[in-house]
N, C-alpha and C positions, 0 to 999 in steps of 0.2 A: 674208186672202190669206197663204199660207204662205211662209216664206223659201224663194226660189230657191235649189236646190244643185245643185252640178257635183259629181257621183259620180264616182269615178275608181277603176278596176280595179288589179288586182295589178300591183306596180311592180317586184318583184324585184332591188333595188338600182340600178334604170337611171335614175340622177338626172339626167342630159341631158335624158334624154326627158321625165321629168317637168317640167322648167323649160320645156322647150319648148311644151308642152302648155299649162301656165299660162299663158305669155306668150300664146299662141294664143286664149286664152279671155278674155285682157283682165286678167288677175292682174299685179300689179305688186310688185317687190321693195321692202320697206320696212324700218324698224328693227326693226319687229315680225314680220317674215316676209312672205312673197308673198301680197298680199290684193286683194279686190276692192272697190268701194264699195257694191256692190248684192248682192253673192252670196257664197256660201259653200262651202268644198270638203267633200266627205264620202270619205275614204279607206275602201276595202272591205279592207284588210288585205293580207298578203304584202308587205311592204316589203323583205324580206331573202331571202338564199340566190339560188341558180341561178348557173351560172357560175364555174367554180372558181377564174379568174384576174380576175374581175371588181373591178375598184377604184373602186367608186363609192358604197359603203355608207354611208360617213361622210358624203360630200357629200349624198347622199340625206336620211338621218336629221336632218342640219343643217339641210335645208331644211323637211321635215315637221314636226319637232317644235316648231319657233317657232310655225309655223302653227297647231297645236292648242293649245300653251300661251298662245296670244294670242287665241284665239277667232276666228280665221280659217278654221279646219276641224275637222270632227269626225273621227272614225275608229272602224272595229272592229277586232279582233283577227283575224288569219289564222292557219290552221295551223302556218305557218312560224314566228310570233311564239310561239305555245304550244309548238312543239317546241324552240326556242330557249332558253325558261326551263327546261324539262324536262331538255334537254342539259345545262344550266348548273347545275341544281339537285341536290345529293346528299340522299340519303333512307337511312337505315341504310348509309351508307358506300358508296352506289353511286348513280350517275347515275340520275335518272328516266327519262330516255331514254338508251338506250345508246350508248357511243361505239363503236358498228361501221362498218366499212369504208363501207356505205351511208349510214349516217346522218351520217358526218365527210364524206363525198364532197358530198352534199347541202348541208351546211353550211359547206363550206370557204372560200366567198369571204369570209362573215362572219368565221370563224375568222382569216382571212389578215389581214384589217384591223384585228383587236382582239387579236391575240396577244400583243402586247408593250403592252397598255394598259388593265390591268386595271379602273382607276378609270373610265375611259370607257365600258368595257365593261359595268360595273355600273350606270352612269347609264342605258345603254340598255335593259337588262334591266327596271329599275325603270320605265321609260316603258312597256315592254310590259305590265306588270302594270296601268298605267292605261288601257288600251285595253279599251272594254266589249265584251263578247261579242256583243251585238246592238244595234241602235237602234231604237226608235221614235218617230217626229218626228212633226210635226203634216202626216198625210196619205201618209206613207211609211215603210217599213221598210226597215232595212239588217242584213244577216248575211253573212257570208264565204261559206257553202257551203248551207246549208238552213235554212228557217224551219219548224221543228217544234214547234208550240204545246206538245205534251206534254212533251218534251225542255227547251223553255225554261222550262216552269213548275217542272220539276226544278231547273234551275239557279238559278231566283230564289231558292230556299231555301239557296243555298250561296254567293252572290255578294255582292259590296258593290257598290251602284250598278251594277249588270249586269257588274262587273269580277271577274277572277280574283282569288282569293287563294292565299297559300301553301299552306293546307291543302286546297284545292279543286284546287290544282295537284298535289298528292300521289295525292289521291282519283281525281281524273280520268286519272292515269297508272298506275291499277291495273284491269286487266282484271276483269272481272265486278261492277263497281259501277256503279251507276245513273248517277253521274256520268261514268264514263268512256263509256257508251253515249251520253250528251246529249253531251258534247264530241266525240265522234269523229261524229257527225251533224251538229251545227251547224257545225262547224269544217271537217270533212272531206268532207260528203255522207253518201248514204245509200247502203249496199254489201249487197248479196245474195251469200252464198255460193251457190258452183256445186256441183250433185250430179253423179253419175256420174264422178267425178274429173275433171273438164274444169278444165284450167289454162290460163292465158295469160300473156304478156310485158306489162309496163305500158311507157310512154314513155320509162322509166328502164333499161328491161331487166331489173327483176325479175319473178320467176315470181309469179304470184298465182291464188287459185281464188276471189276473189269479185270482184264486177264493181261499179262505179259506176253508178249509174241515173239517169235523168232524172225526179226526183222532182216535177216541173213539169208534166209530161206526164200530165193528167187523164183523157184518153181511151184511154190505151192500157190493155190487158189483159193481157197477156203479156211476159215477161223481154225477149223479141228486139226489142220495141218501144220499150223505154226503156235499152237498154243503153248504155254510153259506155266508148269511141267508138262512133258507129253501125255503123261496118264492122267491130266486133269479132264472130269467129263462136264462138259458145257452143254449137256443135251442138245436140242434143236439148235443152238447157235451154232454147232460145228460145221453146219452147212452153209453159213452164211459168208459172203465174199469177203476177201481182205481189204479194206477200206484202202482208197485211193491215197490218202495222205501217209500210209506207210513207206518207209524209204527203200529204194532199191540199191543195191552195192555192186556196181557194174564190175564184170570179171577183170576188166582192164586197168581198174582202180590199182593203187598201189595196196600190198598188205595192210591190214587193218587188225590191231590187236585191242581187244576189250577185257574187261574183267565182269564183276557184277552177278553173273548168272549162276552161281551154285552148280556147277558141272560136277559130275560124279564119275567114275570109272576111270578107263586109261585114257590119257589126254591126246588129243587128236585134232586137226583143224576142223572148224566147222563148214567150210569151202575152201576151194584153192588159194583164199586170199584173205580170210578172215579166221581169226583163232581167238578163242576164250581163255584165258588162264585163270579164272577164278574156279577152284576146286575144292572149296568148301573147306579150308584148313581149319574155321571155327567149328565145325562140326564134325571133327576127327576125320577131316579128309586131307588133302594133300596141298601144300605150298607149292605151286607150279611156275616154272620159268620156261620161255623159249630162248633159245640160243641162235640169234638171227645174224645170219652172215651175208645179207645182200639179196637172198633170193626172193624173186616175186611168186613164186609157187610155194607155199608152205608144205610142210612135211610132219608126219609123226616122229621121224626121228630126232627131229630137234628140240623135243620137250625134255626137261628133266624136273626134278620134283625132290621134295622132301614130305614125308608123312607124318602128320600130327599124331602123338600119343599122350595128348593132354586130355 
């Protein structure tokens, strides 16, 4: 029998919601962090960012880090942890992630809490390096945004225990490299550039010409069927075929849990063996968990959640 896991989606600094959810699932605080006598948590990444004035990052990380360090939880890296490492790392006298107005705004909640605490910030960044980019456990898989076998194989040759290294951080921050493409897909999802000059504004008001797609939708044949969000108008591009580089996840594969995608409504599996657990807690949504007990076919009944009132 596999270890029963409680998989938890993107938290984005909402410590109170996490603690409420852990207690709801029967975890109790201890000298070594929140723990359960029979179960273990798996966090899906994106512990930080969102909410310019949110003051809960330190509380959240002081909750999460002991759980992971003392064996009560596992975790994968999210794109926000990767972005933080790039933001705070200089290469050739420039930060790997530019300090643009857009990037500062996205990262501001973290910056506000650690601006005058360089030693504590360094400890947090070191912790981010210890987060694997993906997990293959007994009977299930975990990745922040997209399980892509080819990109994961690429990263295996660059990682240490599936974790980012300083050298990989530099390469993965450099457009045009295989590592860049792999990290973009695994941590940020599959994107397809639109033709015909079609652009749109994302949820943060940034203009984009590439759409995020539902890589898990194996039955779709055109871009209009897989665009995210589903209501997005991409004009004539909707009729274009789905590119061959979009991964397909076979129904015979182990269950795969992802975050990242800002779902809404009542939590439910995306397919029989793929579930997203990001239900927009940072936008007054839900902090969602799936209580996995070894089943290979995922069901709606196994979701539980805490709603945000912040």
